[in-house]
Residue frames as qw, qx, qy, qz and C-alpha x, y, z in Angstrom:
[[0.988, -0.116, -0.084, 0.052, -165.98, -26.77, -130.86],
 [0.648, 0.454, -0.313, 0.525, -162.38, -25.64, -131.31],
 [0.257, -0.731, 0.280, -0.567, -162.65, -23.72, -128.04],
 [0.814, -0.426, 0.290, -0.269, -162.84, -26.98, -126.11],
 [0.934, 0.282, -0.176, 0.132, -160.42, -29.08, -128.16],
 [0.371, 0.647, -0.458, 0.484, -157.20, -27.36, -127.08],
 [0.401, -0.544, 0.524, -0.519, -157.74, -27.62, -123.30],
 [0.958, -0.059, 0.148, -0.236, -158.89, -31.23, -123.72],
 [0.820, 0.440, -0.287, 0.225, -155.77, -32.16, -125.66],
 [0.209, 0.609, -0.519, 0.563, -153.47, -30.49, -123.13],
 [0.425, -0.438, 0.499, -0.615, -155.18, -31.24, -119.81],
 [0.893, -0.054, 0.278, -0.350, -156.80, -34.63, -120.42],
 [0.939, 0.330, -0.021, 0.097, -154.69, -36.25, -123.14],
 [0.590, -0.663, 0.239, 0.395, -151.45, -34.57, -121.96],
 [0.666, 0.554, 0.191, 0.461, -150.37, -33.29, -125.37],
 [0.430, -0.304, -0.052, 0.848, -147.70, -30.60, -125.34],
 [0.201, 0.754, 0.169, -0.602, -148.56, -27.04, -126.33],
 [0.091, 0.491, -0.595, -0.630, -146.63, -27.40, -129.60],
 [0.095, 0.138, 0.962, 0.214, -148.41, -30.68, -130.47],
 [0.188, 0.656, 0.640, -0.353, -151.75, -29.06, -129.72],
 [0.144, 0.703, -0.132, -0.684, -150.89, -26.05, -131.88],
 [0.019, 0.264, -0.807, -0.528, -149.91, -28.29, -134.76],
 [0.121, 0.356, 0.926, 0.015, -153.11, -30.32, -134.47],
 [0.185, 0.734, 0.406, -0.512, -155.20, -27.14, -134.38],
 [0.099, 0.561, -0.442, -0.693, -153.40, -25.89, -137.49],
 [0.013, -0.006, 0.931, 0.365, -154.16, -29.14, -139.30],
 [0.148, 0.549, 0.781, -0.259, -157.79, -28.99, -138.14],
 [0.173, 0.731, 0.090, -0.654, -158.10, -25.46, -139.51],
 [0.080, 0.416, -0.659, -0.621, -156.51, -26.34, -142.84],
 [0.075, 0.211, 0.962, 0.158, -158.77, -29.36, -143.26],
 [0.177, 0.661, 0.571, -0.454, -161.75, -27.11, -142.50],
 [0.176, 0.652, -0.228, -0.701, -160.74, -24.64, -145.20],
 [0.045, 0.205, -0.862, -0.461, -160.16, -27.42, -147.71],
 [0.119, 0.371, 0.917, -0.092, -163.47, -29.07, -146.84],
 [0.220, 0.694, 0.329, -0.602, -165.36, -25.81, -147.20],
 [0.176, 0.534, -0.483, -0.671, -163.86, -25.19, -150.64],
 [0.050, 0.036, -0.950, -0.306, -164.55, -28.72, -151.86],
 [0.138, 0.479, 0.812, -0.305, -168.03, -28.75, -150.35],
 [0.233, 0.655, 0.097, -0.713, -168.88, -25.44, -151.98],
 [0.207, 0.383, -0.669, -0.603, -167.79, -26.61, -155.40],
 [0.012, -0.137, -0.987, -0.079, -169.62, -29.92, -154.96],
 [0.199, 0.567, 0.622, -0.502, -172.83, -28.15, -153.87],
 [0.274, 0.591, -0.198, -0.733, -172.66, -25.89, -156.92],
 [0.205, 0.271, -0.824, -0.453, -172.20, -28.88, -159.19],
 [0.277, -0.174, -0.937, -0.120, -174.61, -31.45, -157.66],
 [0.455, -0.614, -0.320, -0.560, -176.92, -29.44, -155.41],
 [0.181, -0.529, 0.535, -0.633, -176.95, -28.64, -151.73],
 [0.838, -0.230, 0.193, -0.456, -179.42, -31.31, -150.60],
 [0.939, 0.225, -0.256, 0.049, -177.48, -34.13, -152.25],
 [0.421, 0.515, -0.530, 0.526, -174.15, -33.00, -150.78],
 [0.415, -0.471, 0.447, -0.638, -175.62, -32.67, -147.28],
 [0.944, -0.094, 0.064, -0.309, -177.09, -36.17, -147.48],
 [0.825, 0.345, -0.367, 0.255, -173.80, -37.63, -148.69],
 [0.132, 0.566, -0.526, 0.621, -171.87, -35.78, -145.96],
 [0.651, -0.380, 0.349, -0.557, -174.23, -37.03, -143.22],
 [0.983, 0.084, -0.110, -0.121, -174.01, -40.55, -144.60],
 [0.653, 0.445, -0.453, 0.412, -170.20, -40.48, -144.61],
 [0.165, -0.550, 0.493, -0.654, -170.12, -39.01, -141.11],
 [0.847, -0.248, 0.197, -0.427, -172.40, -41.79, -139.83],
 [0.929, 0.239, -0.264, 0.101, -170.21, -44.42, -141.48],
 [0.362, 0.537, -0.518, 0.559, -167.13, -42.95, -139.82],
 [0.470, -0.471, 0.409, -0.625, -168.87, -42.98, -136.43],
 [0.967, -0.071, 0.019, -0.246, -169.85, -46.62, -136.84],
 [0.797, 0.379, -0.367, 0.294, -166.33, -47.63, -137.88],
 [0.189, 0.534, -0.508, 0.650, -164.68, -45.71, -135.03],
 [0.401, -0.268, -0.821, 0.305, -167.02, -47.16, -132.41]]
């Protein structure tokens, strides 16, 4: 997915290269943080439960954002 985000931000949304770089950095850092937290949560509460909670939260976010 990250392959397509940068050109979209620059060419379609007209973000500058530095803004796009900063956003990609933040996206990467959030991914690392999410992986660490998700791994710990899966160890503690089980993989199936964490996946169901994650899907539920993702669906809620999609509904809220339209």
